[in-house]
KOLMI-698371 format. One record per residue (C-alpha): x, y, z. Coordinates in steps of 0.5 Angstrom, whole numbers, padded with zeros to 4 digits, always signed. Layout:
% KOLMI-698371
XYZ
...
//
This chain:
% KOLMI-698371
+0001+0054+0015
+0006+0053+0010
+0011+0053+0014
+0009+0046+0018
+0007+0042+0012
+0014+0044+0009
+0017+0042+0017
+0012+0036+0016
+0014+0033+0009
+0021+0034+0011
+0022+0030+0017
+0017+0025+0012
+0023+0025+0008
+0028+0024+0013
+0024+0018+0016
+0024+0014+0009
+0031+0015+0008
+0033+0013+0014
+0028+0007+0013
+0033+0006+0007
+0039+0006+0010
+0038-0001+0014
+0043-0008+0012
+0040-0012+0008
+0042-0017+0013
+0043-0018+0020
+0041-0024+0022
+0047-0030+0023
+0048-0034+0016
+0047-0041+0017
+0052-0046+0020
+0056-0051+0015
+0062-0054+0015
+0068-0050+0012
+0069-0051+0005
+0071-0047-0001
+0064-0048-0004
+0062-0040-0003
+0064-0036-0009
+0059-0033-0013
+0058-0035-0020
+0065-0033-0024
+0063-0028-0030
+0065-0030-0037
+0072-0030-0040
+0073-0025-0044
+0074-0026-0052
+0078-0020-0053
+0082-0020-0059
+0089-0017-0055
+0087-0022-0050
+0094-0024-0050
+0097-0017-0050
+0093-0016-0043
+0093-0022-0040
+0096-0025-0033
+0100-0031-0032
+0098-0035-0028
+0103-0033-0022
+0101-0026-0023
+0094-0028-0022
+0095-0031-0015
+0097-0025-0013
+0093-0021-0015
+0088-0025-0012
+0091-0025-0006
+0089-0018-0004
+0082-0020-0007
+0081-0025-0002
+0083-0020+0003
+0080-0014+0001
+0073-0017+0000
+0074-0021+0008
+0076-0013+0010
+0070-0010+0006
+0064-0015+0010
+0067-0016+0016
+0065-0008+0016
+0058-0010+0013
+0056-0016+0016
+0053-0014+0023
+0049-0018+0028
+0042-0016+0030
+0045-0011+0036
+0050-0008+0030
+0056-0011+0033
+0060-0014+0027
+0059-0021+0026
+0066-0023+0023
+0071-0019+0027
+0073-0023+0031
+0074-0028+0025
+0077-0023+0021
+0082-0022+0028
+0084-0029+0027
+0085-0029+0019
+0090-0023+0020
+0094-0027+0025
+0093-0033+0021
+0097-0029+0014
+0100-0023+0018
+0106-0025+0014
+0104-0027+0006
+0099-0022+0007
+0106-0018+0007
+0109-0021+0002
+0103-0020-0002
+0105-0012-0001
+0111-0013-0004
+0109-0017-0010
+0103-0014-0012
+0107-0007-0012
+0112-0011-0017
+0106-0014-0021
+0103-0006-0022
+0109-0003-0023
+0111-0009-0029
+0103-0008-0032
+0103+0000-0030
+0097+0000-0025
+0096+0004-0018
+0096+0000-0012
+0092+0004-0009
+0087+0005-0014
+0086-0003-0015
+0086-0004-0007
+0080+0001-0007
+0077-0002-0013
+0077-0009-0009
+0074-0005-0004
+0069-0001-0008
+0066-0007-0012
+0065-0011-0007
+0062-0006-0002
+0056-0006-0009
+0055-0013-0006
+0050-0014+0000
+0044-0010-0003
+0044-0015-0010
+0047-0021-0006
+0042-0024+0000
+0048-0029+0001
+0053-0024+0001
+0055-0025+0010
+0053-0032+0008
+0059-0033+0004
+0063-0028+0007
+0063-0033+0014
+0064-0039+0009
+0071-0035+0006
+0073-0034+0013
+0071-0041+0016
+0075-0043+0010
+0081-0040+0011
+0082-0041+0018
+0081-0049+0017
+0087-0053+0019
+0088-0055+0012
+0089-0049+0009
+0095-0047+0009
+0096-0040+0004
+0092-0037+0002
+0092-0039-0005
+0088-0044-0003
+0082-0039-0001
+0077-0037-0007
+0075-0030-0007
+0068-0030-0006
+0068-0026-0011
+0072-0026-0018
+0073-0018-0019
+0079-0020-0024
+0075-0019-0031
+0070-0013-0028
+0077-0010-0028
+0080-0013-0035
+0084-0017-0031
+0085-0024-0035
+0089-0030-0035
+0092-0032-0040
+0090-0037-0045
+0093-0043-0045
+0097-0046-0051
//
């Protein structure tokens, strides 16, 4: 009798656990014309006393943010699914990779040089981008909509470089990457 009750309890617990694993957004997002108006609210800038010693120049931030955009879109491609479980953004992500292939290749070299100057580990930085982005869907109901908007904007004919594509989430401040104060 106890064995049957414990099996039933285990089955119920597994059912509840599986129910908790359902994706937060599976429907296709609403359609708007491509524009760079999808970014989440940016965190407040740091007021660290030693900000000048740890800040990043505009050129360094462009390198950092280019890889941030690519990683955020890659995570979104894996996260956002149609009701049938098919990745909703995969065709657009393929177009994105084709359009920016050479720029992403250049960015890989530039990011390594930046990491050497700032004493960063590129693998850790890129993993941080992915992990922090992967935490957004449960708390941002517009995650897949933002992602679609970012991809559509990046593929718009007027966008020629990834520096024109804002990140969906500015992860820099969370990772202690701040712009240098302007004189």
